[in-house]
C-alpha positions as CSV (number, residue, x, y, z in Angstrom):
1,X,-9.8,-22.7,34.6
2,X,-12.5,-20.6,36.0
3,X,-16.2,-21.4,35.6
4,X,-18.2,-21.1,33.5
5,X,-16.1,-23.2,31.2
6,X,-16.0,-22.9,27.4
7,X,-18.7,-25.6,27.1
8,X,-20.7,-25.3,30.3
9,X,-22.2,-22.0,31.4
10,X,-23.6,-23.2,34.8
11,X,-22.5,-21.5,38.0
12,X,-20.5,-23.2,40.8
13,X,-22.7,-25.7,42.7
14,X,-25.2,-26.1,39.9
15,X,-24.5,-29.8,39.5
16,X,-25.2,-32.6,42.0
17,X,-22.5,-35.0,43.1
18,X,-23.8,-37.5,40.5
19,X,-24.6,-36.6,36.9
20,X,-26.4,-39.0,34.6
21,X,-25.1,-38.6,31.1
22,X,-27.1,-39.8,28.0
23,X,-25.7,-38.9,24.6
24,X,-28.8,-37.2,23.2
25,X,-29.7,-33.7,24.6
26,X,-33.4,-34.6,24.0
27,X,-33.1,-37.6,26.2
28,X,-31.5,-35.5,28.8
29,X,-34.5,-33.2,28.8
30,X,-36.9,-36.3,28.8
31,X,-35.2,-37.7,31.9
32,X,-35.4,-34.4,33.7
33,X,-39.0,-33.8,32.9
34,X,-40.2,-37.4,33.4
35,X,-38.2,-38.5,36.4
36,X,-36.8,-35.5,38.3
37,X,-38.8,-33.3,40.7
38,X,-38.4,-29.6,40.2
39,X,-35.8,-29.9,37.4
40,X,-33.8,-26.7,36.6
41,X,-32.0,-26.1,33.3
42,X,-28.4,-25.3,34.3
43,X,-26.7,-25.6,30.9
44,X,-27.7,-25.2,27.3
45,X,-24.4,-24.3,25.6
46,X,-24.6,-25.6,22.0
47,X,-27.9,-27.3,22.9
48,X,-26.2,-29.7,25.3
49,X,-28.9,-29.6,27.9
50,X,-28.1,-30.1,31.6
51,X,-30.6,-30.2,34.4
52,X,-30.5,-30.6,38.2
53,X,-33.4,-31.8,40.3
54,X,-34.3,-34.4,42.8
55,X,-35.1,-38.1,42.6
56,X,-36.7,-39.7,45.7
57,X,-35.4,-36.8,47.7
58,X,-31.8,-37.0,46.4
59,X,-30.2,-34.3,44.3
60,X,-29.3,-35.6,40.9
61,X,-28.2,-33.9,37.6
62,X,-28.5,-35.1,34.0
63,X,-26.6,-33.7,31.1
64,X,-26.0,-34.9,27.6
65,X,-22.5,-35.9,26.3
66,X,-22.9,-35.8,22.5
67,X,-21.4,-38.6,20.5
68,X,-17.9,-40.1,20.6
69,X,-14.9,-39.9,22.8
70,X,-13.9,-36.3,21.9
71,X,-17.4,-35.1,22.9
72,X,-17.9,-37.0,26.2
73,X,-14.2,-36.3,26.9
74,X,-14.8,-32.6,27.0
75,X,-18.0,-32.6,29.1
76,X,-17.0,-35.2,31.6
77,X,-13.5,-33.6,32.1
78,X,-15.1,-30.2,32.7
79,X,-17.7,-31.7,35.1
80,X,-15.1,-33.7,37.0
81,X,-12.3,-31.1,37.0
82,X,-14.0,-27.8,37.4
83,X,-17.5,-28.5,38.8
84,X,-16.2,-31.1,41.3
85,X,-18.8,-33.7,40.2
86,X,-18.0,-37.0,42.0
87,X,-19.8,-39.5,39.8
88,X,-20.8,-39.7,36.1
89,X,-23.1,-42.5,34.9
90,X,-23.4,-42.8,31.2
91,X,-26.8,-44.0,29.9
92,X,-26.5,-45.0,26.3
93,X,-27.2,-47.4,23.5
94,X,-25.0,-50.2,22.3
95,X,-24.8,-52.9,19.6
96,X,-24.6,-56.5,20.8
97,X,-21.5,-58.3,19.8
98,X,-22.1,-61.5,21.8
99,X,-24.6,-64.2,21.0
100,X,-25.8,-64.2,24.6
101,X,-26.8,-60.5,24.5
102,X,-30.1,-59.6,23.0
103,X,-32.2,-56.6,22.1
104,X,-33.3,-54.5,25.1
105,X,-30.8,-56.2,27.4
106,X,-28.8,-53.9,29.7
107,X,-25.0,-54.0,29.6
108,X,-23.0,-52.8,32.6
109,X,-19.5,-52.0,31.3
110,X,-16.8,-53.4,33.5
111,X,-14.0,-52.2,31.2
112,X,-13.7,-50.6,27.7
113,X,-11.5,-52.0,25.1
114,X,-11.0,-49.2,22.5
115,X,-9.3,-48.1,19.3
116,X,-9.1,-44.5,20.5
117,X,-6.0,-42.3,20.9
118,X,-7.7,-40.3,23.7
119,X,-5.3,-41.5,26.4
120,X,-2.2,-40.5,24.4
121,X,-2.8,-36.8,25.2
122,X,-2.0,-37.6,28.8
123,X,1.3,-39.2,28.0
124,X,0.5,-43.0,27.8
125,X,1.0,-44.6,24.4
126,X,0.5,-48.3,25.2
127,X,-2.6,-50.5,25.0
128,X,-5.3,-49.8,27.5
129,X,-8.8,-50.9,28.6
130,X,-9.9,-48.5,31.3
131,X,-12.2,-49.8,34.0
132,X,-15.4,-48.7,35.7
133,X,-15.6,-47.7,39.4
134,X,-16.2,-50.8,41.4
135,X,-18.7,-49.4,43.9
136,X,-20.9,-48.0,41.1
137,X,-20.5,-51.3,39.1
138,X,-21.5,-53.4,42.2
139,X,-24.5,-51.2,42.9
140,X,-25.7,-51.5,39.3
141,X,-25.4,-55.3,39.3
142,X,-27.2,-55.7,42.6
143,X,-29.9,-53.2,41.7
144,X,-30.4,-54.9,38.3
145,X,-31.0,-58.2,40.2
146,X,-33.5,-56.5,42.6
147,X,-35.4,-54.9,39.7
148,X,-35.4,-58.1,37.7
149,X,-33.7,-56.5,34.7
150,X,-32.1,-58.5,31.8
151,X,-28.5,-57.5,32.6
152,X,-24.9,-58.5,31.6
153,X,-21.7,-57.3,33.1
154,X,-18.4,-57.4,31.3
155,X,-16.2,-55.6,28.8
156,X,-17.4,-53.5,26.0
157,X,-15.7,-52.0,22.9
158,X,-15.5,-48.2,22.5
159,X,-15.2,-47.5,18.8
160,X,-14.0,-44.2,17.3
161,X,-16.2,-44.9,14.2
162,X,-19.9,-45.6,13.8
163,X,-19.4,-46.6,10.1
164,X,-16.4,-48.7,9.2
165,X,-15.1,-52.0,8.2
166,X,-12.6,-53.7,10.4
167,X,-11.2,-57.2,11.0
168,X,-11.2,-56.4,14.7
169,X,-14.9,-57.2,15.0
170,X,-14.4,-61.0,14.8
171,X,-11.4,-60.9,17.1
172,X,-13.5,-58.9,19.7
173,X,-16.4,-61.4,19.4
174,X,-13.9,-64.2,20.0
175,X,-12.8,-62.4,23.2
176,X,-16.4,-62.3,24.4
177,X,-16.8,-58.5,24.2
178,X,-20.4,-57.9,25.1
179,X,-21.2,-54.8,23.0
180,X,-19.9,-51.9,21.0
181,X,-20.5,-48.3,21.9
182,X,-18.6,-45.0,21.5
183,X,-18.0,-43.2,24.8
184,X,-17.2,-45.4,27.8
185,X,-13.4,-45.4,27.3
186,X,-12.9,-41.6,27.4
187,X,-15.3,-41.4,30.4
188,X,-13.4,-44.0,32.4
189,X,-10.0,-42.4,31.5
190,X,-11.2,-39.0,32.7
191,X,-12.5,-40.5,36.0
192,X,-9.1,-42.2,36.6
193,X,-7.2,-39.0,35.7
194,X,-9.3,-36.8,38.1
195,X,-9.7,-39.4,40.9
196,X,-13.5,-39.5,40.4
197,X,-16.0,-42.3,39.7
198,X,-17.6,-43.4,36.4
199,X,-19.8,-46.2,35.0
200,X,-21.4,-46.8,31.6
201,X,-24.7,-48.5,31.4
202,X,-26.1,-49.3,27.9
203,X,-29.3,-50.7,26.5
204,X,-28.9,-53.0,23.4
205,X,-30.5,-51.2,20.5
206,X,-29.2,-53.4,17.7
207,X,-27.4,-56.7,17.1
208,X,-24.2,-56.7,15.0
209,X,-24.5,-60.5,14.6
210,X,-28.1,-60.9,13.5
211,X,-28.8,-57.4,12.1
212,X,-31.8,-56.9,14.3
213,X,-32.5,-53.4,15.6
214,X,-35.1,-51.5,17.6
215,X,-37.3,-48.8,16.0
216,X,-37.1,-45.2,17.3
217,X,-40.2,-45.8,19.4
218,X,-38.9,-49.1,20.8
219,X,-35.6,-47.5,21.7
220,X,-37.5,-44.8,23.7
221,X,-39.6,-47.3,25.6
222,X,-36.8,-49.8,26.2
223,X,-34.4,-47.2,27.6
224,X,-36.7,-46.5,30.6
225,X,-35.4,-49.5,32.6
226,X,-31.8,-48.3,32.1
227,X,-32.8,-44.8,33.2
228,X,-34.5,-46.1,36.3
229,X,-31.4,-48.2,37.1
230,X,-29.1,-45.2,36.7
231,X,-31.3,-43.1,39.0
232,X,-31.6,-45.8,41.7
233,X,-27.8,-46.0,42.0
234,X,-27.1,-42.3,41.7
């Protein structure tokens, strides 16, 4: 497929080797304006804003993914396959599913249990829990230690539904799944398919056990540590 693609209108070479990928287009713009030097808007198809600039002298891009496996599946596939992006680091929110994980903690997703049929389109119909890239995972853990961040590393659950009632929740808690989110599995599958590298890092914005949740303002402020982590390992 030639570029521009149906969903990204950037020219060849517009993206850096590493793309940070929050879900929210407004957060993509905030990261670019607050953290990057000389950010340039390189994509705005359907309001999915993508920027490229520099962080501490290194070229870095940031582009939103939208919500859910189908959305991040499209954008990450096109970045990996057609724009030759090497690394995508998801920066998102998640709900704690483990009693040891608290509001504002950072979860580094080693693998992604899921109830998605995303992998079936590539010919595999068995169970799967796709994994992060080890080098990105290792850098995220070591950098979290250096920065003194409240971090956890382990499996997450990628859910196809934000609203729903399922008996799977208790089973996943018993398996010590750290948190639930909606995008990591598709990102990891696309990275495996294209021979590229991916990692999902999430900030805990709510707790599925206690019902606690952060306000919109608290979410914005609490996500800054996660953003800095992503930039440091980019």
